[in-house]
KEGU-341723 format. One line per field, with one value per residue: residue number from 1; residue in one letter; z, x, y of N, C-alpha, C in turn. Coordinates in steps of 0.02 Angstrom, whole numbers, plus 50000, padded with zeros to 5 digits. Each point is the difference from the previous one (the first is absolute). Layout:
N
pos <- NUM, ...;
code <- a, ...;
n.Z <- Z, ...;
n.X <- X, ...;
n.Y <- Y, ...;
ca.Z <- Z, ...;
ca.X <- X, ...;
ca.Y <- Y, ...;
c.Z <- Z, ...;
c.X <- X, ...;
c.Y <- Y, ...;
END
This chain:
264
pos <- 1, 2, 3, 4, 5, 6, 7, 8, 9, 10, 11, 12, 13, 14, 15, 16, 17, 18, 19, 20, 21, 22, 23, 24, 25, 26, 27, 28, 29, 30, 31, 32, 33, 34, 35, 36, 37, 38, 39, 40, 41, 42, 43, 44, 45, 46, 47, 48, 49, 50, 51, 52, 53, 54, 55, 56, 57, 58, 59, 60, 61, 62, 63, 64, 65, 66, 67, 68, 69, 70, 71, 72, 73, 74, 75, 76, 77, 78, 79, 80, 81, 82, 83, 84, 85, 86, 87, 88, 89, 90, 91, 92, 93, 94, 95, 96, 97, 98, 99, 100, 101, 102, 103, 104, 105, 106, 107, 108, 109, 110, 111, 112, 113, 114, 115, 116, 117, 118, 119, 120, 121, 122, 123, 124, 125, 126, 127, 128, 129, 130, 131, 132, 133, 134, 135, 136, 137, 138, 139, 140, 141, 142, 143, 144, 145, 146, 147, 148, 149, 150, 151, 152, 153, 154, 155, 156, 157, 158, 159, 160, 161, 162, 163, 164, 165, 166, 167, 168, 169, 170, 171, 172, 173, 174, 175, 176, 177, 178, 179, 180, 181, 182, 183, 184, 185, 186, 187, 188, 189, 190, 191, 192, 193, 194, 195, 196, 197, 198, 199, 200, 201, 202, 203, 204, 205, 206, 207, 208, 209, 210, 211, 212, 213, 214, 215, 216, 217, 218, 219, 220, 221, 222, 223, 224, 225, 226, 227, 228, 229, 230, 231, 232, 233, 234, 235, 236, 237, 238, 239, 240, 241, 242, 243, 244, 245, 246, 247, 248, 249, 250, 251, 252, 253, 254, 255, 256, 257, 258, 259, 260, 261, 262, 263, 264;
code <- m, t, i, l, f, f, g, d, i, i, g, k, i, g, r, k, a, l, k, e, t, l, p, d, l, k, k, k, y, e, v, d, l, v, i, a, n, a, e, n, i, a, h, g, f, g, v, t, i, k, t, l, e, e, m, i, d, c, g, v, d, v, f, t, s, g, n, h, i, w, d, k, e, e, v, n, d, i, f, k, a, k, k, i, n, l, v, r, p, a, n, y, p, p, g, v, p, g, i, g, y, k, i, i, e, i, s, t, k, r, l, l, v, v, n, l, i, g, r, v, f, l, r, e, n, f, d, c, p, f, r, r, l, d, s, i, l, e, e, n, k, n, e, r, l, s, g, i, i, v, d, f, h, a, e, a, t, s, e, k, v, a, l, g, y, y, a, d, g, r, i, s, a, v, v, g, t, h, t, h, v, p, t, a, d, e, r, i, l, p, k, g, t, a, h, i, s, d, v, g, m, v, g, a, k, n, s, v, i, g, d, k, t, e, d, i, i, k, r, f, i, y, q, m, p, y, p, f, e, p, i, e, e, g, t, c, q, i, n, a, v, l, i, e, i, d, s, k, t, g, k, a, i, k, i, e, r, i, d, r, e, v, e, i;
n.Z <- 48206, 50016, 49935, 50002, 49941, 49985, 49961, 49937, 50036, 49990, 49995, 50008, 49961, 49965, 50001, 49990, 49955, 49979, 50004, 49973, 49958, 49981, 50045, 49982, 49936, 50015, 50038, 49956, 49951, 50048, 49959, 49971, 49939, 49980, 49944, 49959, 49946, 49986, 49944, 50029, 50048, 49953, 50017, 50014, 50007, 50013, 50027, 50060, 50025, 49987, 49943, 49988, 50022, 49965, 49955, 50005, 50007, 49951, 49985, 49940, 49995, 49947, 49948, 49963, 49937, 49945, 49942, 50046, 50024, 49934, 50015, 50057, 49976, 50049, 49965, 49955, 50029, 49997, 49940, 49985, 50033, 49972, 50016, 49942, 50029, 49945, 49968, 49945, 49944, 50021, 49955, 50025, 49944, 49999, 50054, 50008, 50020, 50064, 50042, 49983, 50053, 50058, 50044, 50029, 50050, 50026, 50051, 50014, 49963, 49942, 49969, 49947, 49985, 49950, 49952, 49962, 49935, 49977, 49949, 50016, 49942, 50019, 49993, 50061, 49986, 50048, 50045, 49990, 50024, 49961, 49951, 50004, 50010, 49951, 49967, 50019, 49988, 49945, 49989, 50022, 49967, 50016, 49985, 50063, 49963, 50025, 49945, 49943, 49986, 49947, 49984, 49965, 49974, 49982, 49934, 49973, 50012, 49937, 49988, 50036, 49974, 49940, 50018, 50022, 49948, 49962, 50044, 49988, 50066, 49960, 50000, 50042, 49957, 49951, 50006, 49963, 49963, 49993, 50001, 50066, 49973, 50060, 50002, 49985, 49982, 50058, 50008, 50031, 49962, 49960, 49985, 50014, 49938, 50037, 49970, 49971, 49949, 50038, 50040, 49949, 50033, 50019, 49974, 49963, 50034, 49998, 49968, 49952, 50037, 50032, 49935, 49984, 50007, 50003, 50026, 50038, 50010, 50004, 50038, 50028, 50008, 50019, 50039, 50044, 50010, 50018, 50046, 50034, 50034, 50053, 50023, 50032, 49988, 50053, 49975, 50047, 49951, 50047, 49955, 50037, 50013, 50041, 50010, 50020, 50026, 49990, 50048, 50020, 49962, 50013, 50018, 49956, 50052, 49982, 49956, 50020, 49959, 50001, 50002, 49997, 50026, 49981, 50030, 49948;
n.X <- 49492, 50004, 50015, 49980, 50033, 49965, 50050, 49983, 49950, 50046, 49937, 50000, 50055, 49970, 49942, 50032, 50037, 49945, 49965, 50055, 50001, 49937, 49982, 50057, 49984, 49938, 50024, 50045, 49957, 49964, 49976, 49974, 50023, 49972, 50032, 49964, 50037, 49936, 50016, 50055, 49958, 49954, 50051, 50018, 49935, 49992, 49939, 49998, 49939, 50011, 50030, 49952, 49954, 50034, 50004, 49936, 49993, 50045, 49954, 49977, 50003, 50039, 49959, 50054, 49996, 49977, 50030, 50032, 49975, 49989, 50058, 49973, 49947, 50026, 50044, 49954, 49996, 50066, 49999, 49953, 50034, 50053, 50016, 50033, 50054, 49965, 50051, 49969, 50038, 50009, 50048, 49968, 49967, 49956, 49971, 50067, 49990, 49985, 50048, 50020, 49965, 50032, 49962, 50059, 49962, 50048, 49964, 50036, 50037, 50003, 50008, 50011, 49975, 50042, 49965, 50055, 49985, 50060, 50021, 50063, 50001, 49943, 49967, 49976, 49944, 50044, 49961, 50013, 50053, 50032, 49956, 50000, 50065, 50002, 49959, 50039, 50053, 49969, 49984, 50062, 49995, 49939, 50031, 49995, 50054, 50028, 49978, 50035, 49985, 50040, 49965, 50055, 49952, 50064, 50007, 49990, 50065, 50005, 49948, 50031, 50060, 49972, 49963, 50057, 50034, 49953, 50006, 50064, 49998, 49964, 50042, 49990, 49973, 50044, 49971, 50049, 49955, 49996, 50062, 49986, 50033, 50029, 49986, 50058, 49942, 49992, 49956, 50015, 49949, 50020, 49937, 50031, 49999, 49988, 50052, 49974, 50039, 50029, 49952, 49978, 50014, 49951, 50054, 49999, 50056, 50006, 49979, 49954, 50013, 50021, 50010, 49980, 50066, 49990, 49940, 50027, 50053, 49958, 49965, 50058, 50019, 49943, 49991, 49995, 49934, 50061, 49972, 49974, 50051, 49972, 50060, 49987, 50064, 50042, 50049, 49971, 50001, 50012, 49967, 50021, 49961, 50039, 49941, 50035, 49941, 50013, 49962, 50041, 50052, 49997, 50057, 50039, 50017, 49978, 50040, 49988, 50044, 49957, 50054, 49960, 50026, 49958, 50015, 49965;
n.Y <- 49181, 49936, 49998, 49936, 50007, 49945, 49980, 49987, 49975, 49953, 49981, 49934, 49998, 50048, 49967, 49942, 50030, 50031, 49943, 49977, 50051, 50008, 49953, 49972, 50008, 49984, 49952, 49979, 50013, 49971, 49956, 50054, 49988, 49943, 50016, 49961, 49993, 49987, 50032, 49975, 50016, 49987, 49963, 50062, 49987, 50065, 50010, 49972, 49989, 49936, 50016, 50043, 49959, 49957, 50049, 50010, 49935, 50006, 50047, 49981, 50066, 50013, 49986, 50010, 50019, 49968, 49988, 49964, 50056, 49998, 49970, 50016, 49966, 49966, 50035, 49985, 49939, 49999, 50028, 49957, 49954, 50029, 49939, 49999, 50028, 49992, 50029, 50022, 49998, 50062, 49990, 49947, 49986, 50050, 49974, 50000, 49936, 50010, 50016, 50061, 50020, 50005, 50032, 49990, 49981, 50039, 49975, 50054, 49959, 50031, 49941, 50038, 49940, 50014, 49971, 50003, 49998, 49979, 50038, 50013, 49967, 50027, 49943, 50009, 50031, 50011, 50028, 50064, 49968, 50043, 50001, 49933, 50004, 50044, 49960, 49949, 50037, 50017, 49937, 49999, 50056, 49982, 49944, 49983, 50007, 49945, 49970, 49995, 49937, 49997, 49945, 50012, 49962, 50000, 49993, 50060, 49996, 50021, 49960, 49954, 50013, 50004, 49948, 49974, 50025, 49972, 49950, 50015, 49993, 49960, 49949, 49949, 49955, 49986, 49941, 49978, 49967, 49935, 50027, 49999, 50051, 49996, 50065, 50027, 50028, 49968, 50049, 50056, 50013, 50049, 49985, 49942, 49975, 49946, 49971, 49947, 49983, 49953, 49979, 49964, 49944, 49961, 49971, 49945, 49995, 49934, 50053, 50002, 50052, 49945, 49993, 49937, 49994, 49933, 50012, 50045, 49961, 49948, 50042, 50018, 49937, 49972, 50054, 49950, 49994, 49984, 49961, 50050, 49976, 50027, 50014, 49944, 49986, 50005, 50037, 50036, 50045, 50043, 50036, 50050, 50052, 50033, 50029, 50052, 50018, 50064, 49976, 50047, 49983, 49935, 50029, 49970, 49963, 49939, 49972, 49938, 49972, 49949, 49964, 49947, 49945, 49952, 49943, 49981;
ca.Z <- 49975, 49966, 49954, 49971, 49937, 49968, 49929, 49980, 50033, 49947, 50017, 50067, 50031, 50025, 50059, 50056, 50020, 50035, 50066, 50042, 50014, 50013, 50071, 50024, 49967, 50030, 50067, 49995, 49972, 50032, 49941, 50011, 49948, 49951, 49934, 49955, 49935, 50004, 49937, 49983, 50064, 49994, 49953, 49949, 49957, 50032, 50072, 50025, 50069, 50044, 50001, 50031, 50073, 50026, 50008, 50053, 50063, 50018, 50015, 49945, 50012, 49938, 49940, 49934, 49948, 49933, 49943, 50013, 50051, 49973, 49978, 50034, 50001, 50070, 50019, 49996, 50064, 50051, 49993, 50020, 50072, 50030, 50067, 49998, 49973, 49936, 49947, 49933, 49969, 49996, 49932, 49956, 49979, 50044, 49995, 50019, 50071, 50048, 50012, 49983, 50057, 50063, 50058, 50054, 50067, 50041, 50062, 49986, 49935, 49941, 49942, 49936, 49960, 49930, 49954, 49930, 49955, 49944, 49932, 49956, 49991, 50021, 49944, 50009, 49987, 50064, 50006, 50018, 50073, 50025, 50008, 50050, 50065, 50012, 50017, 50067, 50048, 50002, 50033, 50072, 50024, 50064, 50050, 50047, 49986, 50028, 49948, 49939, 49969, 49936, 49968, 49927, 49972, 49932, 49970, 49982, 50053, 49985, 50017, 50073, 50024, 49980, 50045, 50063, 49997, 49989, 50064, 50053, 50042, 50008, 50035, 50043, 49969, 49940, 49998, 49939, 50003, 49936, 49966, 50046, 50008, 50040, 49975, 50053, 49992, 50051, 50018, 50013, 49946, 50027, 50035, 50058, 49984, 49995, 49935, 49976, 49937, 50012, 50065, 49990, 50010, 50052, 49958, 49995, 49978, 49941, 49954, 49957, 50035, 50039, 49963, 49983, 49948, 49938, 49957, 49976, 49949, 49940, 49969, 49963, 49945, 49950, 49988, 50011, 50063, 50057, 50058, 50056, 50058, 50054, 50042, 50065, 50055, 49990, 50028, 49982, 50014, 50028, 49984, 50028, 50019, 50061, 49987, 50057, 49978, 50049, 49995, 50003, 49935, 49947, 49963, 50020, 50038, 49987, 49964, 50007, 49973, 50045, 49961, 50042, 49969, 50046, 49968, 50005;
ca.X <- 49962, 50046, 49965, 50040, 49967, 50030, 49989, 49952, 50005, 49992, 49978, 50005, 50065, 50000, 49957, 50034, 50057, 49976, 49976, 50058, 50044, 49966, 49996, 50064, 50012, 49955, 50026, 50065, 49995, 49943, 49960, 49930, 49955, 50032, 49968, 50032, 49968, 49974, 49970, 50026, 50001, 49967, 50039, 50031, 49952, 49940, 49990, 49942, 49985, 50042, 50069, 50001, 49989, 50062, 50048, 49972, 50014, 50071, 50016, 49993, 49940, 49972, 50026, 49996, 49999, 50020, 49963, 49980, 49948, 49938, 50013, 49953, 49934, 49982, 50015, 49939, 49965, 50040, 49986, 49930, 49994, 50033, 50024, 50073, 50030, 50030, 49988, 50026, 50021, 49945, 49992, 49957, 49944, 49941, 49957, 50036, 49989, 50051, 50018, 50069, 50035, 49964, 50028, 50010, 50007, 50055, 49992, 49972, 50025, 49964, 50045, 49968, 50037, 49978, 50029, 49998, 50035, 50032, 49975, 50055, 50013, 49944, 49953, 49936, 49998, 49980, 49997, 50064, 50012, 50018, 49938, 49958, 50026, 49976, 49929, 49994, 50020, 49946, 49942, 50015, 50033, 49971, 50010, 50056, 50045, 50067, 50046, 49973, 50048, 49977, 50032, 49997, 50013, 50018, 50058, 50056, 50031, 49994, 49932, 49996, 50038, 49964, 49943, 50027, 50013, 49936, 49964, 50045, 49975, 49927, 49984, 50054, 50044, 49982, 50039, 49987, 49994, 49984, 50054, 50025, 50072, 50010, 50047, 50042, 49994, 49957, 50023, 49951, 50004, 50014, 49945, 49979, 49966, 50043, 49990, 50041, 49972, 49966, 50015, 50021, 49949, 50007, 49993, 50058, 50062, 50027, 49943, 49993, 49951, 49954, 49977, 50049, 50045, 50002, 49944, 50010, 50052, 49968, 49960, 50044, 50033, 49954, 49944, 49939, 49969, 50009, 49966, 50036, 49989, 50042, 50038, 49967, 50044, 50069, 50017, 49953, 50024, 49949, 50018, 49953, 50028, 49975, 49991, 49980, 49965, 49982, 49927, 49977, 50011, 49988, 50062, 50039, 50061, 50049, 49981, 50054, 49986, 50009, 50007, 50012, 49992, 49979, 49991, 49932;
ca.Y <- 49943, 49954, 49954, 49946, 49982, 49941, 49989, 49949, 49935, 49950, 49933, 49970, 50012, 50069, 50004, 49967, 50040, 50059, 49978, 49983, 50057, 50064, 50019, 50027, 50064, 50050, 50015, 50033, 50068, 50034, 50018, 50020, 49972, 49956, 49997, 49952, 49989, 49932, 49977, 49934, 49964, 49935, 49959, 50043, 50034, 50024, 49994, 49966, 50018, 49959, 50023, 50066, 49992, 49971, 50055, 50043, 49967, 50006, 50070, 50049, 50041, 50026, 49967, 50031, 49947, 50021, 49972, 49930, 49997, 49970, 49931, 49955, 50032, 50011, 50069, 50041, 49992, 50034, 50072, 50013, 49992, 50059, 49984, 49996, 50061, 49983, 50049, 49984, 50063, 50049, 50026, 49960, 50041, 50000, 49942, 49940, 49985, 50016, 50070, 50014, 50029, 49991, 50033, 49952, 50030, 49972, 50036, 50067, 50022, 49975, 49993, 49986, 49950, 50005, 49952, 50021, 49954, 50035, 49987, 49981, 49929, 49959, 49990, 50033, 50071, 50029, 50073, 50030, 49997, 50066, 50039, 49966, 50020, 50069, 49999, 49970, 50051, 50049, 49969, 49992, 50061, 50023, 49948, 50011, 49944, 50002, 49980, 49971, 49955, 49974, 49942, 50010, 49934, 50018, 49967, 50043, 50038, 50072, 50021, 50001, 50057, 50060, 50010, 50022, 50072, 50034, 50002, 50022, 50054, 49996, 49937, 49977, 49950, 49961, 49938, 49962, 49927, 49965, 49964, 49949, 50009, 50061, 50050, 50030, 50072, 50029, 50068, 50051, 50049, 50067, 50033, 49961, 49937, 49940, 49966, 49944, 49978, 49936, 49970, 49931, 49949, 49949, 49941, 49955, 50033, 49966, 49997, 50058, 50042, 49960, 49940, 49949, 50026, 49962, 50019, 50068, 49996, 49972, 50053, 50045, 49964, 49972, 50046, 49963, 50020, 49955, 50029, 50030, 49958, 50025, 49954, 50002, 49982, 50021, 50066, 50053, 50067, 50044, 50069, 50048, 50064, 50031, 50072, 50040, 50060, 50050, 50004, 50069, 50031, 49952, 49989, 49941, 50012, 49947, 49939, 49951, 49934, 49943, 49939, 49941, 49934, 49948, 49935, 49975;
c.Z <- 49958, 49960, 49974, 49938, 49967, 49925, 49988, 50035, 49948, 50030, 50072, 50034, 50028, 50062, 50061, 50025, 50040, 50070, 50048, 50022, 50022, 50074, 50027, 49969, 50030, 50068, 49996, 49979, 50028, 49946, 50020, 49951, 49951, 49936, 49958, 49934, 49995, 49934, 49978, 50059, 49995, 49945, 49941, 49959, 50040, 50075, 50015, 50071, 50048, 50004, 50031, 50075, 50033, 50014, 50053, 50068, 50022, 50007, 49944, 50009, 49935, 49941, 49939, 49947, 49934, 49948, 50011, 50052, 49977, 49984, 50035, 50005, 50070, 50021, 49997, 50064, 50057, 49997, 50023, 50076, 50039, 50071, 50005, 49968, 49937, 49949, 49935, 49968, 49987, 49929, 49951, 49981, 50051, 49989, 50019, 50075, 50044, 50007, 49987, 50056, 50062, 50055, 50058, 50066, 50039, 50064, 49984, 49931, 49943, 49940, 49938, 49960, 49930, 49959, 49929, 49958, 49941, 49933, 49952, 50002, 50027, 49945, 50005, 49988, 50062, 49994, 50024, 50076, 50030, 50013, 50052, 50070, 50018, 50023, 50069, 50054, 50006, 50037, 50076, 50031, 50067, 50056, 50045, 49997, 50033, 49949, 49941, 49970, 49937, 49981, 49925, 49967, 49926, 49977, 49994, 50059, 49989, 50020, 50076, 50029, 49984, 50046, 50069, 50001, 49989, 50066, 50056, 50037, 50013, 50036, 50039, 49965, 49937, 50000, 49938, 50014, 49928, 49970, 50042, 50011, 50038, 49968, 50059, 49999, 50052, 50023, 50020, 49945, 50029, 50041, 50055, 49988, 49995, 49935, 49993, 49937, 50005, 50065, 49992, 50013, 50064, 49964, 49994, 49970, 49935, 49950, 49950, 50025, 50035, 49968, 49984, 49939, 49933, 49952, 49972, 49947, 49935, 49964, 49956, 49939, 49944, 49983, 50003, 50069, 50056, 50063, 50050, 50062, 50057, 50038, 50072, 50059, 49983, 50034, 49975, 50017, 50021, 49990, 50026, 50006, 50064, 49987, 50063, 49975, 50059, 49994, 50005, 49932, 49941, 49958, 50025, 50036, 49979, 49955, 50000, 49970, 50053, 49958, 50046, 49956, 50053, 49961, 50014, 49976;
c.X <- 50046, 49961, 50050, 49963, 50038, 49984, 49956, 50013, 49984, 49982, 50012, 50066, 50004, 49958, 50033, 50058, 49978, 49975, 50059, 50038, 49964, 49995, 50064, 50014, 49956, 50026, 50065, 49993, 49941, 49953, 49928, 49952, 50041, 49958, 50038, 49963, 49982, 49977, 50023, 49996, 49973, 50033, 50024, 49951, 49938, 49997, 49939, 49988, 50047, 50071, 50006, 49992, 50062, 50051, 49976, 50017, 50073, 50022, 49997, 49934, 49964, 50033, 49990, 50004, 50024, 49960, 49978, 49944, 49938, 50008, 49956, 49932, 49977, 50012, 49938, 49959, 50037, 49987, 49929, 49993, 50030, 50025, 50076, 50026, 50040, 49983, 50030, 50020, 49941, 49989, 49974, 49940, 49943, 49957, 50033, 49989, 50058, 50013, 50074, 50039, 49957, 50035, 50001, 50011, 50055, 50001, 49968, 50021, 49959, 50046, 49958, 50045, 49970, 50036, 49992, 50038, 50027, 49970, 50055, 50011, 49945, 49947, 49937, 50005, 49973, 49993, 50067, 50011, 50017, 49937, 49954, 50025, 49976, 49927, 49989, 50019, 49946, 49940, 50010, 50030, 49973, 50007, 50059, 50046, 50068, 50053, 49963, 50054, 49969, 50041, 49991, 50024, 50015, 50063, 50060, 50026, 49991, 49931, 49992, 50037, 49963, 49941, 50024, 50012, 49936, 49962, 50040, 49972, 49926, 49979, 50062, 50048, 49968, 50045, 49980, 49995, 49992, 50058, 50030, 50075, 50013, 50051, 50037, 49997, 49955, 50029, 49941, 50009, 50003, 49945, 49969, 49961, 50050, 49985, 50048, 49967, 49966, 50023, 50028, 49944, 50012, 49988, 50065, 50060, 50025, 49945, 50006, 49941, 49945, 49978, 50057, 50041, 49993, 49944, 50008, 50054, 49972, 49958, 50045, 50031, 49951, 49941, 49932, 49972, 50006, 49972, 50048, 49984, 50046, 50036, 49974, 50042, 50071, 50013, 49951, 50031, 49941, 50023, 49945, 50034, 49967, 49998, 49976, 49972, 49988, 49925, 49973, 50005, 49982, 50062, 50035, 50063, 50055, 49969, 50061, 49979, 50013, 50000, 50018, 49995, 49980, 49990, 49928, 49997;
c.Y <- 49957, 49948, 49949, 49976, 49943, 49999, 49940, 49933, 49946, 49932, 49978, 50015, 50070, 50008, 49969, 50042, 50061, 49981, 49988, 50063, 50064, 50018, 50032, 50068, 50055, 50022, 50040, 50073, 50040, 50028, 50017, 49967, 49958, 49998, 49950, 49997, 49926, 49970, 49930, 49951, 49928, 49959, 50041, 50041, 50021, 49988, 49956, 50024, 49963, 50027, 50070, 49995, 49970, 50054, 50050, 49971, 50008, 50073, 50050, 50037, 50021, 49966, 50045, 49945, 50029, 49965, 49927, 49993, 49963, 49926, 49948, 50037, 50019, 50073, 50045, 49995, 50036, 50075, 50017, 49998, 50059, 49987, 49999, 50064, 49983, 50053, 49975, 50066, 50047, 50026, 49948, 50044, 49998, 49938, 49935, 49987, 50023, 50075, 50009, 50034, 49992, 50038, 49950, 50037, 49964, 50040, 50068, 50026, 49969, 50001, 49984, 49954, 49999, 49947, 50027, 49950, 50040, 49981, 49976, 49925, 49954, 49998, 50042, 50076, 50036, 50076, 50026, 49997, 50068, 50042, 49968, 50017, 50071, 49999, 49970, 50051, 50054, 49973, 49996, 50063, 50024, 49948, 50019, 49939, 50010, 49981, 49970, 49956, 49970, 49939, 50010, 49935, 50008, 49964, 50046, 50040, 50075, 50026, 50005, 50060, 50065, 50014, 50024, 50075, 50040, 50009, 50031, 50061, 49998, 49937, 49977, 49953, 49972, 49939, 49960, 49926, 49974, 49961, 49944, 50005, 50065, 50046, 50033, 50076, 50033, 50067, 50044, 50053, 50071, 50033, 49956, 49937, 49943, 49964, 49941, 49973, 49933, 49970, 49930, 49951, 49962, 49934, 49962, 50036, 49969, 49987, 50057, 50039, 49960, 49935, 49952, 50021, 49964, 50020, 50070, 50001, 49973, 50052, 50046, 49965, 49981, 50046, 49965, 50016, 49948, 50033, 50033, 49958, 50024, 49945, 50007, 49976, 50018, 50066, 50052, 50068, 50044, 50071, 50047, 50068, 50024, 50075, 50034, 50066, 50047, 50012, 50071, 50034, 49954, 49986, 49937, 50022, 49952, 49946, 49954, 49933, 49947, 49936, 49942, 49938, 49950, 49936, 49975, 49928;
END
């Protein structure tokens, strides 16, 4: 089973870049399922039905997210409709809209897609992602699964690496998102779990993690709340990982970084 996972899609430039490159990538790597983090898909903040459907049309099957998932009120209607494979971090407190994991059918195979969010350096007081992962695995212990993949949306590299080792041998892959900067530490952990600290993003290359450089620089210099504004044209970097899973054992066979650039 071959999974193609894209880092955070940033605004219009990210959507256009994915539409241009995804068909070729799916064909080249014979991909069974495409997952993408969508929390920044709508002009850098949150999701809309229109932007999600745009990505579904170009070949994305499942969307994970993070702390920006709530930036557009429309997300509540999306969660209620349950027509789009969109998950939010599972370790938000009970009562929050949406779901934190979903079983996806791929022909005769079944993949459990889980979304978790870190606690280090984030303002919110989330439930423990380590214990929440344990409870999710317990809740699904009787399911016939071909693999389990976790999007761990977190700031601290140490927290992401720690979760990888904590889950090693129990799930197929832990892929980090949120920082928009790809790390070069992709590997198969000793007990068979694929891991990377951060996949990166699908967003403007000449930017500060997808946003206009001048406003972000002003924020650092003047400590004033200048707006975040995504860059919507120019060179777009496309960061993804290709993960191969042995559907009989649920162990990872391979994890490979895929980095592309396209002019938008």
